[in-house]
MARLORO-448390 format. One record per residue (C-alpha): z, y, x; residue in three letters. Coordinates in steps of 0.02 Angstrom, whole numbers, plus 32768, in hexadecimal, padded with zeros to 4 digits. Example, Ala and Ser with C-alpha at 12.3 -4.5 7.8 and 13.67 -1.06 7.14 Angstrom:
// MARLORO-448390
- z:y:x:res
- 8186:7F1F:8267:Ala $
- 8165:7FCB:82AC:Ser $
This chain:
// MARLORO-448390
- z:y:x:res
- 5DFF:613E:C901:Met $
- 5E21:61FD:C90B:Gly $
- 5E50:61F8:C9CE:Arg $
- 5DBC:617B:C9EB:Gln $
- 5D48:61F5:C988:Gly $
- 5D7F:6282:C9EA:Gly $
- 5D6E:622D:CA90:Phe $
- 5CBC:6203:CA60:Gln $
- 5C94:62A9:CA2A:Gly $
- 5CD5:62F3:CAD0:Thr $
- 5C5B:626D:CB18:Ile $
- 5BCD:62B1:CABB:Ala $
- 5BF3:6366:CAD3:Gly $
- 5C0A:6354:CB8C:Val $
- 5B62:62EE:CB9A:Thr $
- 5B01:636B:CB37:Ala $
- 5B46:63FC:CBA3:Gly $
- 5B12:639E:CC45:Ala $
- 5A5F:6384:CBF9:Ala $
- 5A52:643E:CBC9:Ile $
- 5A8A:646B:CC77:Ala $
- 5A11:63F9:CCC4:Val $
- 597F:6448:CC62:Val $
- 59BC:64ED:CC95:Thr $
- 59D9:64C2:CD4D:Leu $
- 5939:6462:CD67:Phe $
- 58B1:64B0:CCF4:Pro $
- 582C:647B:CD6D:Glu $
- 5842:63C8:CD44:Ile $
- 587F:63D3:CC99:Ala $
- 57E7:6371:CC53:Phe $
- 579B:631F:CCE6:Ala $
- 578B:627A:CC8A:Ala $
- 56D3:6256:CC85:Glu $
- 56D5:61D4:CD10:Asp $
- 5772:6175:CCCC:His $
- 57C1:6176:CD78:Ala $
- 585D:61D4:CDB5:Leu $
- 5820:6243:CE45:Pro $
- 58C1:6246:CEC4:Gly $
- 5888:62DB:CF37:Ala $
- 58A0:6361:CEC6:Pro $
- 594C:6322:CE78:Met $
- 59E8:6369:CEC8:Ser $
- 5A8D:6314:CEED:Leu $
- 5AC9:6349:CE42:Trp $
- 5A72:62B5:CE03:Trp $
- 5AED:6240:CE69:Ala $
- 5B86:6297:CE28:Leu $
- 5B95:6211:CD82:Pro $
- 5B85:6180:CDFC:Phe $
- 5C11:61BF:CE72:Ala $
- 5C7A:61F3:CDE2:Gly $
- 5C6E:6146:CD91:Leu $
- 5C92:60F4:CE31:Leu $
- 5D25:6169:CE5C:Leu $
- 5D69:614C:CDAC:Ser $
- 5D63:608D:CDD0:Ile $
- 5DC3:60A7:CE76:Ala $
- 5E4A:610C:CE2E:Thr $
- 5E5A:60EA:CD78:Gly $
- 5EB7:6041:CD77:Pro $
- 5F33:6092:CE02:Leu $
- 5F48:614C:CDB9:Leu $
- 5F35:6145:CD01:Phe $
- 5F41:608A:CCD9:His $
- 5F6A:608F:CC26:His $
- 5EE5:60FE:CBFA:Val $
- 5E66:60A5:CC6C:Trp $
- 5EA0:5FFE:CC18:Glu $
- 5E6D:6035:CB6B:His $
- 5DD4:60AE:CB8C:His $
- 5D81:6073:CC2C:Tyr $
- 5CE8:603C:CBC4:Gly $
- 5CDD:60F2:CB6F:Lys $
- 5CF6:613E:CC1E:Ile $
- 5C5B:60CF:CC63:Ala $
- 5BF8:6103:CBCE:Ala $
- 5C23:61BF:CBEA:Leu $
- 5BDC:61B5:CCA3:Trp $
- 5B44:6156:CC6C:Ala $
- 5B22:61CD:CBE5:Gly $
- 5B2A:6260:CC6B:Leu $
- 5A90:6201:CCBB:Val $
- 5A2D:61C5:CC1F:Val $
- 5A24:625F:CBBD:Val $
- 59FB:62DA:CC55:Pro $
- 597E:625F:CC98:Leu $
- 5929:6260:CBE4:Ala $
- 5925:6326:CBD7:Leu $
- 58F3:6343:CC8C:Ala $
- 586C:62BC:CCA8:Phe $
- 5841:6288:CBED:Gly $
- 5877:61F5:CB92:Ile $
- 57F7:617C:CBC5:Pro $
- 5822:6189:CC77:Ser $
- 58E0:6186:CC5D:Ala $
- 58CE:60FE:CBE8:Thr $
- 5866:608D:CC61:Glu $
- 58D7:60B9:CCF0:Ala $
- 597E:6086:CC94:Val $
- 5933:5FEA:CC45:Leu $
- 58EF:5FB6:CCE5:His $
- 599F:5FBA:CD33:Ala $
- 59F0:5F5F:CC97:Leu $
- 5968:5EDB:CC7B:Leu $
- 5933:5EB0:CD24:Thr $
- 59E0:5EB6:CD82:Glu $
- 5A73:5ED9:CD17:Tyr $
- 5A5A:5E49:CC97:Met $
- 5A36:5DCF:CD1A:Ser $
- 5AC8:5E06:CD7D:Phe $
- 5B47:5E01:CCEB:Ile $
- 5B04:5D5E:CCB2:Ile $
- 5B2A:5D08:CD56:Leu $
- 5BDA:5D57:CD6A:Leu $
- 5BF6:5D22:CCB3:Phe $
- 5BBF:5C72:CCCC:Ala $
- 5C2E:5C5D:CD75:Leu $
- 5CC3:5CB0:CD1E:Phe $
- 5CB2:5C32:CC87:Thr $
- 5C8C:5B95:CCD7:Ile $
- 5D0B:5BAF:CD67:Ser $
- 5D90:5BDC:CCDF:Gly $
- 5D82:5B2B:CC95:Gly $
- 5DB5:5ADC:CD48:Ile $
- 5E6B:5ABE:CD69:Leu $
- 5EB8:5A8E:CE0A:Val $
- 5F57:5A3E:CDC1:Ala $
- 5FEE:59FE:CE28:Gly $
- 603E:5A4A:CEBF:Asn $
- 6053:5A3E:CF7F:Ile $
- 60BF:5A89:CFF3:His $
- 6070:5B27:D04B:Gly $
- 6089:5B04:D105:Thr $
- 6025:5B70:D183:Pro $
- 5FA5:5ADD:D190:Leu $
- 5F9D:5ABE:D0D7:Val $
- 5F81:5B82:D0AF:Asn $
- 5F01:5B8A:D136:Ala $
- 5EA4:5AF7:D0F0:Ala $
- 5EB0:5B44:D03D:Leu $
- 5E6E:5BE9:D07A:Leu $
- 5DDD:5B8B:D0DF:Leu $
- 5DA7:5B2F:D04D:Val $
- 5DB8:5BC9:CFDB:Gly $
- 5D3E:5C23:D04B:Ala $
- 5CC2:5B9B:D052:Leu $
- 5CCD:5B8A:CF8F:Leu $
- 5CBC:5C4B:CF83:Ala $
- 5BF1:5C44:CFB7:Ser $
- 5BD4:5BB0:CF41:Val $
- 5C38:5BE8:CE9C:Ile $
- 5C45:5CA0:CEC8:Gly $
- 5CE8:5CFF:CF09:Thr $
- 5D18:5D0F:CE50:Thr $
- 5D0D:5C5E:CE2D:Gly $
- 5D5F:5C22:CEC5:Ala $
- 5DE7:5CA6:CEB6:Ser $
- 5E11:5C77:CE06:Met $
- 5E13:5BB7:CE22:Ile $
- 5E83:5BC2:CEC6:Leu $
- 5EF8:5C55:CEB9:Ile $
- 5F69:5BFB:CE51:Arg $
- 5F81:5B63:CEAC:Pro $
- 5F97:5BC3:CF4C:Ile $
- 601A:5C28:CEF8:Ile $
- 6079:5B87:CEB5:Arg $
- 6068:5B41:CF66:Ala $
- 60CF:5BDD:CFA8:Asn $
- 613A:5C01:CF18:Asp $
- 61D8:5BBD:CF75:Ala $
- 61BA:5C19:D019:Arg $
- 6217:5CCD:D029:Pro $
- 6176:5D10:D084:Phe $
- 60D5:5CEB:D01F:Asn $
- 6091:5D9B:CFFD:Ala $
- 6023:5D88:D09F:His $
- 5FD5:5CE4:D05F:Val $
- 5F8F:5D41:CFC9:Val $
- 5F4F:5DD6:D02F:Val $
- 5EEC:5D5F:D0A9:Phe $
- 5EB8:5D0D:D00C:Phe $
- 5E64:5DA4:CFD8:Ile $
- 5E1B:5DBE:D08D:Phe $
- 5DD7:5D0A:D098:Leu $
- 5DB6:5CCD:CFDE:Val $
- 5D95:5D6C:CF7F:Ser $
- 5D1C:5DBD:CFFD:Asn $
- 5CF4:5D73:D0AE:Ile $
- 5CD0:5CC2:D076:Gly $
- 5C44:5D01:CFF4:Gly $
- 5BCB:5D3D:D073:Ser $
- 5B50:5CA2:D087:Leu $
- 5AF5:5C9C:CFDF:Thr $
- 5ACA:5D0C:CF58:Pro $
- 5B4D:5CAE:CEDB:Leu $
- 5BD6:5CE3:CF5B:Gly $
- 5BE5:5D9F:CF3F:Asp $
- 5B9E:5E15:CECC:Pro $
- 5B42:5E8B:CF40:Pro $
- 5AE5:5DEC:CF82:Leu $
- 5AA6:5DC0:CED7:Phe $
- 5A70:5E6F:CEBF:Val $
- 5A04:5E55:CF60:Gly $
- 59BC:5DB0:CF22:Phe $
- 598B:5E0E:CE81:Leu $
- 5937:5E80:CEED:Arg $
- 58D3:5DFE:CF3E:Gly $
- 593E:5DBD:CFD2:Val $
- 5929:5CFD:CFE5:Asp $
- 59B5:5C8E:CFA9:Phe $
- 59DD:5C49:D04E:Phe $
- 59B2:5CE7:D0C2:Trp $
- 5A72:5D0D:D0C7:Thr $
- 5A9B:5C65:D0F7:Thr $
- 5A2B:5C61:D182:Ala $
- 5A49:5D12:D1C0:Asn $
- 5B07:5D30:D1A2:Leu $
- 5B5F:5C80:D1C8:Tyr $
- 5B7F:5CC1:D27D:Arg $
- 5BD3:5D5E:D240:Glu $
- 5C2B:5CF7:D1BB:Thr $
- 5C69:5C79:D232:Leu $
- 5CAC:5CFF:D2A9:Phe $
- 5CFC:5D77:D22D:Val $
- 5D41:5CE3:D1C1:Gly $
- 5D88:5C7E:D256:Gly $
- 5DDC:5D1B:D2AA:Val $
- 5E2B:5D43:D1FB:Val $
- 5E65:5C94:D1E0:Leu $
- 5EA3:5C79:D297:Ala $
- 5F0C:5D1B:D279:Val $
- 5F4D:5CDA:D1D6:Phe $
- 5F85:5C3A:D223:Leu $
- 5FE5:5C8A:D2A7:Ala $
- 603E:5CFB:D235:Ile $
- 606B:5C74:D1BB:Asp $
- 60B1:5C04:D24B:Val $
- 6118:5C93:D280:Ile $
- 615D:5CB8:D1CF:Leu $
- 616B:5BF6:D1A4:His $
- 61E8:5BDC:D244:Arg $
- 6248:5C7D:D20F:Arg $
- 6261:5C31:D164:Glu $
- 62AE:5B95:D1AB:Ala $
- 6345:5BF3:D1CB:Gly $
- 634E:5C47:D11F:Ala $
- 63A4:5C07:D085:Pro $
- 6348:5B8A:D029:Lys $
- 62F0:5BC6:CF89:Ile $
- 62DE:5B4B:CEF3:Lys $
- 6223:5B15:CEE5:Asp $
- 6202:5B4D:CE24:Pro $
- 615B:5AD7:CE3D:Thr $
- 6191:5A3F:CE8F:Pro $
- 6110:59E4:CEF7:Asp $
- 60A2:595F:CE92:Ser $
- 5FFA:590F:CE9A:Lys $
- 5F69:598D:CE9A:Val $
- 5EE7:596A:CE12:Arg $
- 5E48:59C8:CDEC:Ile $
- 5E2F:59CC:CD2F:Arg $
- 5D99:5A13:CCD6:Gly $
- 5D1D:59A9:CD3E:Leu $
- 5C8E:59C2:CCC9:Pro $
- 5C7D:5A75:CCF8:Asn $
- 5C4F:5A40:CDB1:Ile $
- 5BA4:5A02:CD88:Pro $
- 5B85:5AA9:CD19:Leu $
- 5BAD:5B0A:CDC2:Leu $
- 5B27:5A9D:CE18:Ala $
- 5AB8:5AC7:CD77:Gly $
- 5AC8:5B82:CD9B:Val $
- 5A9A:5B6B:CE55:Ile $
- 5A03:5B0B:CE17:Gly $
- 59CF:5B8D:CDA4:Ala $
- 59D1:5C0F:CE2D:Ile $
- 5970:5BAB:CEAA:Leu $
- 58F2:5B81:CE1A:Leu $
- 58CF:5C3D:CE01:Ser $
- 58B9:5C4D:CEB8:Ala $
- 583C:5BC6:CED1:Thr $
- 57E4:5BB5:CE25:Trp $
- 5764:5C4C:CE0C:Lys $
- 56FA:5C2F:CD6F:Pro $
- 56B1:5CD6:CD7A:Asp $
- 56D9:5D04:CCBC:Val $
- 5726:5DA7:CC8B:Thr $
- 5765:5E05:CBFE:Phe $
- 576A:5EC4:CBEE:Ser $
- 57F3:5F2B:CB8F:Ile $
- 57D4:5FE0:CB8A:Gln $
- 577D:5FDB:CC28:Gly $
- 57F9:5F62:CC7B:Val $
- 57A9:5ECB:CCC1:Thr $
- 5815:5E25:CCA8:Leu $
- 57E6:5D84:CD07:Glu $
- 57F6:5CDA:CCA2:Leu $
- 584C:5C80:CD31:Gln $
- 58D7:5D05:CD2E:Asn $
- 58EB:5D04:CC6D:Leu $
- 58F7:5C3E:CC7E:Val $
- 596E:5C48:CD07:Arg $
- 59E2:5CBF:CCA4:Asp $
- 59D3:5C50:CC04:Ala $
- 5A02:5BAF:CC58:Ile $
- 5A97:5C0F:CCAD:Ile $
- 5ACD:5C50:CC06:Leu $
- 5AB4:5BA0:CBB3:Ala $
- 5B21:5B4F:CC39:Leu $
- 5BAB:5BCF:CC1A:Ala $
- 5BAB:5B9B:CB69:Phe $
- 5BB7:5AEF:CB8F:Val $
- 5C47:5B09:CBF2:Ser $
- 5C9B:5B58:CB63:Leu $
- 5C79:5AC1:CAF7:Ala $
- 5CB1:5A3A:CB71:Val $
- 5D42:5A90:CBC7:Ser $
- 5DF0:5A68:CB7F:Arg $
- 5E4F:5AF3:CB3B:Lys $
- 5EEA:5ACC:CB99:Glu $
- 5E9A:5AD6:CC42:Tyr $
- 5E5C:5B83:CC23:Arg $
- 5F09:5BB8:CBE4:Glu $
- 5F5A:5B6C:CC80:Ala $
- 5EE2:5BD8:CCE4:Asn $
- 5F14:5C78:CC8D:Gly $
- 5E61:5C84:CC4C:Phe $
- 5E2F:5D11:CBE7:Asn $
- 5D93:5D82:CBC9:Trp $
- 5DDE:5E23:CC00:Gly $
- 5DA4:5E21:CCB5:Pro $
- 5CEE:5DF8:CC8C:Ile $
- 5CE0:5E74:CBF8:Ala $
- 5D2B:5EF7:CC74:Glu $
- 5CA9:5EC8:CCFA:Val $
- 5C1D:5ECA:CC72:Ala $
- 5C42:5F74:CC33:Lys $
- 5C5C:5FC3:CCD6:Leu $
- 5BBE:5F79:CD33:Phe $
- 5B50:5FAE:CC97:Ala $
- 5B90:6066:CCBD:Gly $
- 5B70:6052:CD7A:Ile $
- 5AC4:6009:CD6E:Phe $
- 5A88:609E:CCF6:Ile $
- 5AE5:6121:CD6A:Cys $
- 5A9A:60DF:CE0C:Ile $
- 59DF:60FB:CDB8:Val $
- 59D4:61AA:CE08:Pro $
- 5A24:6183:CEA4:Val $
- 59A5:60F8:CEBC:Ile $
- 591A:617E:CE97:Ala $
- 595D:61FA:CF1A:Ile $
- 5971:617A:CFA4:Leu $
- 58B6:6137:CF7C:Arg $
- 5883:61E7:CFB3:Ala $
- 58CF:61CA:D05F:Gly $
- 58C3:6264:D0D8:His $
- 5881:62C4:D04A:Glu $
- 5913:62A6:CFDA:Gly $
- 59C4:62F8:CFC4:Ala $
- 5A0F:6263:D027:Leu $
- 59A6:6287:D0BD:Ala $
- 5A44:62A0:D12B:Pro $
- 5A7E:61F7:D0FE:Leu $
- 59DC:61BA:D12A:Val $
- 59EA:620D:D1D3:Ala $
- 5A95:61C8:D1F3:Leu $
- 5A56:6119:D1EB:Val $
- 59B9:6133:D247:Thr $
- 59B0:6143:D304:Ser $
- 5956:61CE:D360:Ala $
- 58C1:614F:D36D:Gln $
- 58B6:613A:D2B5:Gly $
- 58F7:6091:D2B1:Thr $
- 598B:6054:D24B:Pro $
- 5A41:6067:D298:Asn $
- 5A89:5FBC:D268:Asp $
- 5B2F:5FE2:D29B:Leu $
- 5B36:6077:D232:Ala $
- 5AF2:6015:D19A:Tyr $
- 5B7C:5F9B:D1B5:Phe $
- 5C08:601E:D1BB:Trp $
- 5BCB:6095:D134:Leu $
- 5BA5:6006:D0BD:Thr $
- 5C52:5FC9:D0E9:Gly $
- 5CAE:6064:D0DA:Ala $
- 5C70:608A:D032:Leu $
- 5C82:5FD6:CFF5:Ser $
- 5D3E:5FDD:D024:Ser $
- 5D57:6060:CF9E:Phe $
- 5CBF:6055:CF30:Leu $
- 5C7D:5FBA:CEDE:Asp $
- 5C1E:5F5D:CF64:Asn $
- 5B85:5F27:CEF0:Ala $
- 5B43:5FDC:CECD:Pro $
- 5B77:600B:CF83:Thr $
- 5B05:5F74:CFC5:Tyr $
- 5A80:5FB3:CF4D:Leu $
- 5A7C:6068:CF87:Val $
- 5A63:6037:D044:Phe $
- 59F1:5FB0:D01D:Phe $
- 5984:6043:CFD3:Glu $
- 59B5:60AC:D065:Leu $
- 596B:6028:D0D7:Ala $
- 58C5:602B:D07B:Gly $
- 58EC:5FBF:CFEB:Gly $
- 5856:5F44:D015:Asp $
- 58A6:5E93:D026:Pro $
- 580B:5E50:D084:Arg $
- 5829:5ED4:D10F:His $
- 58E6:5EC7:D10B:Leu $
- 58DC:5E04:D11C:Met $
- 5871:5E0B:D1AC:Thr $
- 585D:5E94:D233:Glu $
- 58F1:5EEB:D1E5:Phe $
- 5962:5E4A:D1D4:Ala $
- 59F0:5E97:D23A:Ser $
- 59FE:5F29:D1D4:Thr $
- 5A07:5EC1:D139:Leu $
- 5A83:5E54:D188:Ala $
- 5AF3:5EEE:D1B1:Ala $
- 5AE4:5F2E:D102:Ile $
- 5B10:5E87:D0B2:Ser $
- 5B9D:5E71:D12F:Ala $
- 5BE3:5F10:D110:Gly $
- 5BE2:5F04:D051:Ala $
- 5C2E:5E51:D050:Val $
- 5CAC:5E5A:D0E4:Phe $
- 5CED:5F0E:D0C5:Met $
- 5D12:5EF9:D00E:Gly $
- 5DAF:5EA8:D046:Ala $
- 5DF5:5F4B:D091:Asn $
- 5E3B:5F7F:CFEE:Thr $
- 5E78:5F3C:CF4C:Tyr $
- 5DE7:5F9B:CEF9:Ile $
- 5D5A:5F64:CF6A:Gly $
- 5D26:5ECB:CF09:Asn $
- 5D43:5E91:CE5A:Ala $
- 5DA4:5DF3:CE7E:Pro $
- 5E2A:5E59:CEF1:Asn $
- 5E89:5EA7:CE63:Phe $
- 5E7D:5E0E:CDF6:Met $
- 5ED5:5DAA:CE7D:Val $
- 5F57:5E30:CE9F:Tyr $
- 5F82:5E3D:CDE5:Ala $
- 5F91:5D7E:CDD5:Ile $
- 6004:5D75:CE6F:Ala $
- 606B:5E0D:CE28:Arg $
- 6082:5DA1:CD87:Gln $
- 60B9:5D0E:CDE3:Arg $
- 6143:5D79:CE3E:Asp $
- 60F3:5D80:CEE0:Val $
- 612C:5E25:CF36:Lys $
- 607B:5E65:CF5F:Met $
- 6066:5F03:CFC6:Pro $
- 602E:5FA4:CF6E:Gly $
- 5F7A:5FFF:CF82:Phe $
- 5FAE:6045:D029:Phe $
- 6015:5FB5:D063:Gly $
- 5F7D:5F42:D043:Tyr $
- 5F1B:5FB4:D0A7:Met $
- 5F92:5FAB:D13F:Leu $
- 5F74:5EF2:D13D:Trp $
- 5EB8:5F11:D147:Ser $
- 5EC4:5F9A:D1C8:Gly $
- 5F24:5F23:D234:Leu $
- 5EC5:5E86:D21C:Val $
- 5E0F:5EAA:D1CE:Leu $
- 5DE1:5F4E:D22D:Ile $
- 5DFA:5F14:D2D8:Pro $
- 5D94:5E72:D2B1:Thr $
- 5D0F:5EDD:D264:Phe $
- 5D02:5F43:D2F8:Leu $
- 5CE0:5EBC:D362:Ile $
- 5C68:5E66:D2F0:Ala $
- 5C16:5F07:D2E2:Gly $
- 5BF7:5F24:D397:Phe $
- 5BC8:5E6E:D3B4:Val $
- 5B4A:5E4D:D326:Phe $
- 5B03:5F05:D2FD:Phe $
- 5B30:5F73:D39B:Gly $
């Protein structure tokens, strides 16, 4: 308790010190709260420091100080969030700060985490039992099925259901790490680009007003091209390695081939129910709203979230315990995502305010970088900048930053600026595969593979794979679709 209390005391001290510094450095805006809105124009880039600090902590914490991160990641996220909330209250007044933070938490974060919780919980009750031999064609088929599932049950759901079966299928092969690497490429990332269910950044877009099937209609070409090229490269590599293995000493198969069965079938209609709830909120508009501290909540969204949450609890009730145990199911991953994303959604509040100020804000150089000389969006720049940041920072907040940078109005982004929104979406989803930390399922799959004695490449070894396979594919796709 003493160490924990000291740590929390340090958080409080640093937060208070930052708050005093804000009032000292920005006296002209210290009490500009009457309009209950955050004016982005006078805000400096210092306001973005907690957001950058939290994302940097997420990127480096599990790798550089794993033990500290494992036990204190929630406190670290709370520290960075506190460095936003308290200074906002002092600089702009409690009403404006409260409304801005509550708006992020109630209208975006809650729906976001409820969906992830439901997909994680329901998919954890589905067990693919049995085993088949991982030949190149079988592996390619499994990757294709996983990529297709990713847009239906999410990259997290598809990854958690299929990673263990594909490891079992290849555990008698001396070369099998590349199978998991391409699994991360295709199932944990690229395959989730066709619906808001697929990947967190697209669901953030849906919460911002992007139509449910917009990504399906506007990203299927890019997804088919990138996914097809990557799958073809995998098949070529796997054929070569499989032939090389033919002359090597045989390894006793620790999981002999047996009939494949899908257990936990009651969870499948529950997944369909999640999709139905999201479609319901997109089509049913009763025009009934509720207000909490100035934040407007719409009835259809509250009903959607309640249904999705209920389906998750039904899954817990109807799923057999042994199936979840066989999947290695535990609450650790979703608890980490919930805590970290609460911090992310709070820390991004001042960044969004600055972006909304456009050329008058502190991020005007970034606005100029993604804008052509004629004042139109530079789609190729949006694709690569969103993708580059999504490679090392979490792709959901990165998507949100560039969504706002492009204007933040879903009606315009889905119509006259559809190519720009497609570039942002593709960059965020596709390039989350470039590193282990680009998307939440990546590191989860890596950890599971290591536990199953797969000799996975390290952080930079994985980047060598992505640099050789993904970057050339993205270069071609960028010029073909966004150049």
